[in-house]
DOMIGU-864502 format. One record per residue (C-alpha): residue in three letters; x, z, y; residue number from 1. Coordinates in nm, 2 decimals, padded with zeros to 4 digits. Each point is the difference from the previous one (the first is absolute). Example, Ala and Ser with C-alpha at 12.3 -4.5 7.8 and 13.67 -1.06 7.14 Angstrom:
BEGIN
residuo,xx,zz,yy,num
ala,01.23,00.78,-00.45,1
ser,00.14,-00.07,00.34,2
This chain:
BEGIN
residuo,xx,zz,yy,num
met,-00.11,01.44,00.11,1
ser,-00.14,00.14,00.34,2
thr,-00.38,00.00,-00.02,3
pro,-00.20,-00.07,00.33,4
ser,-00.23,00.28,00.09,5
gly,-00.36,-00.08,-00.06,6
pro,-00.32,00.17,00.09,7
ser,-00.02,00.17,-00.33,8
gly,00.35,00.09,-00.02,9
ala,-00.02,-00.12,-00.38,10
ala,00.33,-00.18,-00.06,11
ala,-00.16,-00.18,-00.31,12
asp,-00.26,-00.17,00.24,13
trp,00.30,-00.19,00.18,14
arg,00.14,-00.15,-00.33,15
leu,-00.02,-00.36,-00.06,16
asp,-00.31,-00.15,-00.22,17
arg,00.19,-00.22,-00.26,18
gly,-00.31,-00.18,-00.08,19
ala,-00.09,-00.08,00.38,20
leu,00.36,-00.13,00.03,21
arg,-00.02,-00.22,-00.31,22
arg,-00.34,-00.14,00.14,23
ala,00.15,-00.06,00.34,24
phe,00.31,-00.19,-00.10,25
asp,-00.20,-00.18,-00.25,26
arg,-00.24,-00.14,00.27,27
ala,00.28,-00.05,00.25,28
ser,00.21,-00.21,-00.25,29
ala,-00.13,-00.35,00.09,30
gly,00.07,00.03,00.38,31
tyr,00.29,00.25,00.00,32
asp,00.28,-00.21,00.07,33
ala,-00.14,-00.13,00.33,34
ala,-00.01,00.35,00.14,35
ala,00.29,00.18,-00.17,36
val,00.27,-00.11,00.28,37
leu,00.15,00.36,-00.02,38
gln,-00.01,00.00,-00.37,39
ala,00.22,-00.34,00.02,40
arg,00.22,00.13,00.24,41
val,00.08,00.32,-00.19,42
arg,00.04,-00.21,-00.32,43
gln,00.27,-00.21,00.15,44
glu,00.19,00.32,00.12,45
leu,-00.03,00.17,-00.35,46
leu,00.11,-00.33,-00.18,47
thr,00.29,-00.04,00.25,48
arg,00.12,00.34,-00.07,49
leu,00.04,-00.07,-00.36,50
glu,00.26,-00.24,00.09,51
leu,00.22,00.29,00.05,52
val,-00.03,00.11,-00.36,53
arg,00.20,-00.16,-00.28,54
leu,-00.27,-00.06,-00.25,55
ala,-00.06,-00.21,-00.31,56
pro,-00.32,00.14,-00.13,57
arg,-00.16,-00.11,-00.33,58
val,-00.34,00.13,00.09,59
val,-00.14,00.04,00.35,60
leu,-00.33,00.19,00.09,61
asp,-00.20,-00.09,00.31,62
leu,-00.20,00.31,00.03,63
gly,-00.31,-00.05,00.22,64
cys,00.07,-00.39,00.01,65
gly,-00.30,-00.10,00.23,66
thr,-00.01,-00.38,-00.02,67
gly,00.31,-00.05,-00.15,68
his,00.24,-00.10,00.27,69
gly,00.25,00.27,-00.08,70
ala,-00.01,-00.09,-00.37,71
gln,00.07,-00.34,00.08,72
ala,00.28,00.06,00.22,73
leu,00.16,00.24,-00.27,74
lys,-00.04,-00.27,-00.26,75
arg,00.18,-00.24,00.22,76
arg,00.28,00.26,00.09,77
phe,00.03,00.10,-00.39,78
pro,-00.10,-00.32,-00.18,79
arg,00.11,00.12,-00.33,80
ala,-00.19,00.33,00.02,81
thr,-00.34,00.07,-00.14,82
val,-00.23,00.10,00.31,83
ile,-00.30,00.21,-00.06,84
ala,-00.26,-00.01,00.28,85
leu,-00.23,00.30,-00.02,86
asp,-00.28,00.08,00.22,87
leu,-00.30,00.24,-00.01,88
ala,-00.23,-00.28,00.13,89
pro,-00.12,-00.29,-00.22,90
gly,-00.04,-00.22,00.28,91
met,00.36,00.03,00.11,92
leu,00.12,-00.10,-00.33,93
arg,-00.21,-00.30,00.01,94
glu,00.15,-00.10,00.33,95
thr,00.35,00.05,-00.17,96
arg,-00.10,-00.22,-00.29,97
arg,-00.10,-00.28,00.24,98
arg,00.34,00.05,00.17,99
ser,00.23,-00.01,-00.29,100
arg,00.11,-00.32,-00.18,101
trp,00.09,-00.04,-00.36,102
leu,00.37,-00.06,00.09,103
arg,-00.01,00.35,00.18,104
arg,-00.21,00.17,-00.24,105
ile,-00.10,00.34,00.11,106
glu,-00.17,00.27,-00.23,107
arg,-00.31,00.15,00.13,108
val,-00.13,00.38,-00.06,109
cys,-00.29,00.15,00.14,110
ala,00.07,00.37,-00.02,111
asp,00.02,00.31,00.22,112
ala,00.35,00.09,00.14,113
cys,-00.07,00.38,-00.09,114
arg,-00.05,-00.11,-00.38,115
leu,00.23,-00.31,-00.08,116
pro,-00.07,-00.17,-00.33,117
leu,00.39,-00.05,-00.04,118
ala,00.26,00.15,-00.23,119
asp,00.24,00.26,00.08,120
ala,00.33,-00.13,00.15,121
ser,-00.11,-00.36,00.00,122
ile,00.05,-00.11,00.37,123
asp,00.32,-00.09,00.16,124
leu,-00.15,-00.02,00.35,125
val,-00.32,00.15,00.14,126
tyr,-00.11,-00.18,00.32,127
ser,-00.29,00.11,00.20,128
asn,-00.12,-00.11,00.34,129
leu,-00.23,00.22,00.20,130
met,-00.18,00.14,-00.30,131
leu,00.10,00.35,-00.05,132
gln,-00.23,00.13,00.30,133
trp,-00.30,-00.07,-00.22,134
cys,00.12,00.25,-00.25,135
asp,-00.10,00.35,00.11,136
pro,00.20,00.20,-00.08,137
pro,00.28,-00.23,-00.07,138
asp,00.17,00.21,-00.27,139
pro,-00.18,-00.17,-00.31,140
ala,00.07,-00.35,00.10,141
ile,00.38,00.12,00.07,142
ala,00.02,00.16,-00.33,143
glu,-00.12,-00.32,-00.15,144
met,00.25,-00.21,00.18,145
arg,00.28,00.25,-00.13,146
arg,-00.14,00.00,-00.36,147
val,00.01,-00.39,-00.03,148
leu,00.34,-00.04,00.19,149
lys,00.30,-00.05,-00.21,150
pro,00.28,00.26,00.06,151
glu,00.19,-00.25,00.22,152
gly,-00.30,-00.15,00.15,153
leu,-00.12,-00.01,00.36,154
val,-00.30,00.09,00.19,155
ser,-00.06,-00.17,00.33,156
phe,-00.32,00.03,00.20,157
ser,-00.18,00.03,00.33,158
thr,-00.28,00.23,00.11,159
phe,-00.18,00.11,00.31,160
gly,00.10,00.31,00.17,161
pro,-00.22,00.23,00.20,162
asp,00.04,-00.15,00.34,163
thr,-00.19,-00.32,-00.14,164
leu,-00.33,-00.07,00.19,165
arg,00.07,00.31,00.22,166
glu,-00.20,-00.14,00.29,167
leu,-00.32,-00.08,-00.22,168
arg,00.02,00.35,-00.18,169
ala,00.01,00.17,00.35,170
ala,-00.26,-00.22,00.13,171
trp,-00.24,00.10,-00.29,172
ala,00.10,00.36,00.05,173
ala,-00.13,-00.01,00.35,174
ala,-00.34,-00.15,-00.14,175
asp,-00.09,00.23,-00.29,176
ala,00.16,00.23,-00.25,177
gly,-00.04,-00.24,-00.31,178
ser,00.25,-00.17,-00.21,179
his,00.06,-00.35,00.14,180
val,00.38,-00.08,-00.06,181
ser,00.19,00.08,-00.32,182
gly,00.30,00.24,00.03,183
phe,00.36,-00.13,-00.08,184
leu,00.30,00.20,-00.15,185
asp,00.29,00.12,00.22,186
met,00.35,-00.14,-00.10,187
his,00.14,00.33,-00.08,188
asp,-00.29,00.09,-00.24,189
leu,00.05,-00.34,-00.14,190
gly,00.36,00.07,-00.07,191
asp,-00.10,00.35,-00.17,192
ala,-00.24,-00.20,-00.22,193
leu,00.29,-00.25,-00.11,194
ala,00.21,00.31,-00.07,195
arg,-00.27,00.16,-00.19,196
ala,-00.05,-00.29,-00.21,197
gly,00.37,00.00,-00.11,198
leu,00.10,-00.34,00.20,199
ala,00.35,00.02,00.11,200
glu,00.19,-00.08,00.32,201
pro,-00.31,-00.06,00.23,202
val,00.04,-00.19,00.34,203
leu,-00.27,00.00,00.24,204
asp,-00.05,-00.12,00.35,205
val,-00.28,-00.11,00.24,206
glu,-00.10,-00.30,00.21,207
arg,-00.27,00.02,00.26,208
ile,-00.21,-00.32,00.05,209
thr,-00.28,-00.04,00.25,210
leu,-00.27,-00.28,-00.03,211
thr,-00.22,-00.05,00.31,212
tyr,-00.37,-00.10,00.03,213
ala,-00.24,-00.10,00.26,214
asp,-00.27,00.24,-00.11,215
val,-00.05,00.27,-00.28,216
arg,-00.22,-00.23,-00.19,217
gly,00.28,-00.24,-00.07,218
leu,00.20,00.28,-00.15,219
ala,-00.29,00.11,-00.22,220
arg,-00.04,-00.36,-00.13,221
asp,00.36,-00.04,-00.08,222
leu,-00.02,00.35,-00.20,223
lys,-00.31,-00.10,-00.16,224
ala,00.15,-00.35,-00.11,225
ile,00.29,00.16,-00.16,226
gly,-00.19,00.27,-00.18,227
ala,00.18,00.26,00.19,228
his,-00.31,00.17,00.16,229
asn,-00.07,00.39,-00.07,230
ala,-00.03,00.09,-00.37,231
thr,00.01,00.39,00.03,232
val,-00.27,00.18,-00.20,233
ala,-00.12,00.15,00.31,234
arg,-00.06,-00.34,00.18,235
gln,-00.35,-00.06,00.15,236
arg,-00.17,-00.21,-00.27,237
gly,-00.28,-00.16,00.27,238
leu,00.05,-00.21,00.28,239
thr,00.19,00.18,00.31,240
gly,-00.26,00.09,00.25,241
arg,00.03,-00.22,00.33,242
ala,00.03,00.30,00.22,243
arg,00.32,00.13,-00.21,244
trp,00.14,-00.36,00.00,245
gln,-00.01,-00.02,00.36,246
ala,00.14,00.35,00.06,247
met,00.30,-00.12,-00.23,248
thr,00.04,-00.34,00.19,249
gln,-00.02,00.18,00.31,250
ala,00.28,00.25,-00.09,251
tyr,00.22,-00.28,-00.14,252
glu,00.00,-00.16,00.35,253
ala,00.22,00.27,00.12,254
tyr,00.27,-00.17,-00.18,255
arg,-00.06,-00.36,00.13,256
arg,00.34,-00.14,00.16,257
asp,00.02,-00.34,00.16,258
gly,-00.35,-00.09,-00.11,259
arg,00.07,00.05,-00.37,260
leu,-00.07,00.30,-00.23,261
pro,00.28,00.13,-00.23,262
ala,00.00,00.07,-00.38,263
ser,00.28,00.19,-00.08,264
tyr,00.17,-00.01,-00.36,265
glu,00.27,00.22,-00.14,266
ile,00.18,-00.17,-00.31,267
val,00.19,00.22,-00.23,268
tyr,00.25,-00.19,-00.21,269
ala,00.16,00.16,-00.29,270
val,00.24,-00.06,-00.29,271
ala,00.10,00.21,-00.29,272
trp,00.17,-00.04,-00.33,273
gly,-00.11,00.11,-00.35,274
ala,00.31,00.22,-00.06,275
ser,00.28,00.15,00.17,276
thr,00.38,-00.03,-00.07,277
arg,00.13,00.11,00.32,278
pro,00.01,00.32,00.18,279
his,-00.21,00.03,00.31,280
ala,00.10,00.13,00.34,281
ala,-00.23,00.32,00.07,282
his,-00.12,00.09,00.34,283
pro,-00.17,00.29,00.16,284
gly,-00.34,00.04,-00.10,285
gly,00.03,-00.16,-00.35,286
glu,00.01,-00.33,00.15,287
thr,00.21,-00.28,-00.17,288
arg,00.15,-00.30,00.19,289
ile,00.13,-00.32,-00.16,290
pro,00.13,-00.26,00.24,291
val,-00.19,-00.33,-00.02,292
ser,00.35,-00.18,-00.05,293
ala,00.01,00.18,-00.34,294
ile,-00.30,-00.17,-00.17,295
gly,00.17,-00.33,-00.09,296
arg,00.27,00.19,-00.19,297
arg,-00.21,00.04,-00.30,298
gly,-00.23,-00.22,-00.22,299
pro,-00.15,-00.03,-00.35,300
arg,00.25,-00.05,-00.29,301
ala,00.00,-00.31,-00.20,302
């Protein structure tokens, strides 16, 4: 993962604080859905992409389930499957429990994606919506996906790319040299991480979405409401000074168009299989390309 350059130059300072992430998402759980407009949109796209694949999974894992909307949709899609909703934050699982019904029971597990309390080769489908960016580096979480996945199983996930919140990052850079916005993994580096983990036939692509706000405070409120504020080790622990905040908001004004401030998001979608049975087409630079149309030609064996 490309690491932002910080004042100390120490890469470790820009890694994510797992404890801070857990607390942030726990606090955000009750009001999460009201602000999670982008998450809902990406979730629907990720679920729609699953329709391209012939699947009859017996066990499905929603990794980083949030408030449970994805787990519910997966249970509706695969009513005979056991659906496991797993999240780092207990509050998110409480919301998932409120949402689930006994007729569509969902198993809930509180755990870290980097240390899954699940058996090897026990999952047919690993689904994960906008969670992987909170695992830094992503390799341990991807390795865990590979470990729990059955040989013919599928991984399907979305995550943020490096252009996410680029306006906010640039505005803060104009105000000071501190850590204010988390860094995100480039699609090509993510593809390399999938290959290192031993996942097969990866297909990755990018979508760009722009939300707009009347002012920076509206964006900041939404980020706080979904628990997605800065959680780097190097983040400032106290309140942001008024002068720095004003300098940042003034710098952000350079992006205003038609009376609104943009907040850009780069969404990376990826699918990969647990094992390979077909030769790949090699391209210069070691890149492997698989057509999206080929995804639906394979599925877990009964």
